[in-house]
C-alpha positions as CSV (number, residue, x, y, z in Angstrom):
1,Q,3.3,-6.4,-18.8
2,V,2.9,-4.8,-15.5
3,Q,4.6,-5.8,-13.0
4,L,4.9,-4.0,-9.4
5,V,7.7,-4.3,-6.8
6,E,7.1,-3.5,-3.3
7,S,9.5,-2.5,-0.5
8,G,9.8,-1.0,3.0
9,G,8.4,-4.0,5.2
10,G,9.6,-5.1,8.0
11,L,9.5,-5.4,12.1
12,V,8.5,-2.0,13.9
13,Q,7.7,-1.7,17.8
14,P,4.4,-0.1,18.3
15,G,4.0,3.4,17.8
16,G,6.7,3.3,15.2
17,S,6.0,4.2,11.7
18,L,7.2,2.7,8.4
19,K,7.1,3.3,4.7
20,L,6.3,1.2,2.2
21,S,6.7,1.9,-1.6
22,C,5.4,0.1,-4.3
23,T,7.3,0.5,-8.5
24,A,4.7,0.0,-11.0
25,S,6.5,-1.1,-14.6
26,G,5.2,-1.5,-18.3
27,I,2.7,1.4,-17.3
28,I,2.4,3.8,-19.8
29,G,0.9,7.0,-19.1
30,R,-0.6,8.1,-15.3
31,F,-4.2,7.1,-15.7
32,Y,-4.5,4.2,-13.0
33,D,-5.4,4.1,-9.4
34,M,-2.9,2.4,-7.1
35,G,-3.5,1.1,-3.6
36,W,-2.4,-1.0,-0.7
37,Y,-4.4,-3.6,0.7
38,R,-3.4,-6.0,3.6
39,Q,-4.4,-9.8,4.6
40,V,-3.8,-11.8,8.1
41,P,-3.8,-15.7,7.5
42,G,-7.5,-17.1,8.0
43,K,-9.1,-13.3,6.6
44,Q,-9.9,-11.6,3.8
45,R,-7.7,-9.3,1.8
46,E,-8.8,-5.7,3.3
47,L,-8.2,-1.9,1.8
48,V,-6.1,-0.1,3.5
49,A,-5.7,3.3,1.3
50,R,-6.0,3.9,-2.7
51,I,-5.4,7.6,-4.5
52,T,-6.7,7.8,-7.9
53,D,-4.8,9.4,-10.6
54,G,-5.9,12.3,-9.8
55,G,-4.8,11.8,-6.4
56,S,-8.0,11.7,-4.7
57,T,-7.5,9.9,-1.7
58,N,-9.5,7.3,0.6
59,Y,-8.6,5.4,3.7
60,A,-9.7,2.3,5.7
61,D,-11.5,4.0,8.7
62,S,-9.4,1.8,11.6
63,V,-5.6,3.7,9.6
64,K,-7.5,7.0,9.1
65,G,-5.0,9.6,10.8
66,R,-2.5,7.1,11.1
67,F,-1.2,6.4,7.8
68,T,-0.7,8.8,4.6
69,I,-0.6,7.5,1.0
70,S,0.8,9.2,-1.5
71,R,2.2,9.0,-5.7
72,D,4.7,10.0,-7.9
73,N,3.4,9.7,-11.1
74,D,6.9,10.3,-12.5
75,K,8.3,7.2,-10.7
76,K,5.3,5.2,-11.1
77,T,5.6,4.5,-7.7
78,A,3.2,4.8,-4.8
79,Y,3.9,5.0,-1.1
80,L,2.1,4.3,2.4
81,Q,3.5,6.3,5.3
82,M,2.5,4.2,8.6
83,D,2.9,6.4,11.9
84,S,1.6,5.2,15.1
85,L,1.8,1.3,14.0
86,K,0.0,-1.4,16.7
87,P,-0.2,-4.4,16.5
88,E,-2.9,-5.4,15.2
89,D,-1.5,-3.4,12.0
90,T,0.4,-6.8,11.6
91,A,-0.1,-8.6,8.1
92,V,1.4,-8.8,4.9
93,Y,0.6,-5.5,2.8
94,Y,0.0,-5.7,-0.9
95,C,0.3,-3.1,-3.9
96,L,-2.7,-2.8,-6.2
97,V,-2.7,-0.9,-9.3
98,R,-6.2,-0.2,-11.4
99,L,-5.6,0.0,-15.3
100,G,-9.3,0.2,-16.6
101,I,-10.8,-2.9,-15.6
102,R,-8.0,-4.8,-14.6
103,D,-6.2,-5.0,-11.5
104,Y,-2.5,-6.0,-10.8
105,W,-1.2,-7.0,-7.6
106,G,2.5,-6.3,-6.1
107,Q,3.9,-9.8,-4.5
108,G,3.5,-8.5,-0.9
109,T,5.6,-7.3,2.0
110,Q,5.3,-8.4,5.4
111,V,4.9,-5.6,8.0
112,T,5.1,-7.0,12.1
113,V,4.4,-4.4,14.8
114,S,5.7,-5.7,17.9
115,S,7.6,-5.1,21.5
């Protein structure tokens, strides 16, 4: 059974940085995509960043140049480095693993950007 454990959320001031981690278990091999999504109350979950098993990345326009997604295949872990954070980045951040046609989600971690 695939399980995802996220960490690294918290409260940060505008302009600050946070680094999220997502570690997967129950997966064999490295041929799966990983991503980060976020959701605020009353809105749909939206893509933040995604990285393929080959290392190709794509980002939401709102985070380009500020966020960086990476992965360590040996550790089965994805990271989201978030810099120059803005209040509008406040959301619950969810990790996603796409394995074939199936999606697996983490439990979410709260990120709050406020002074």
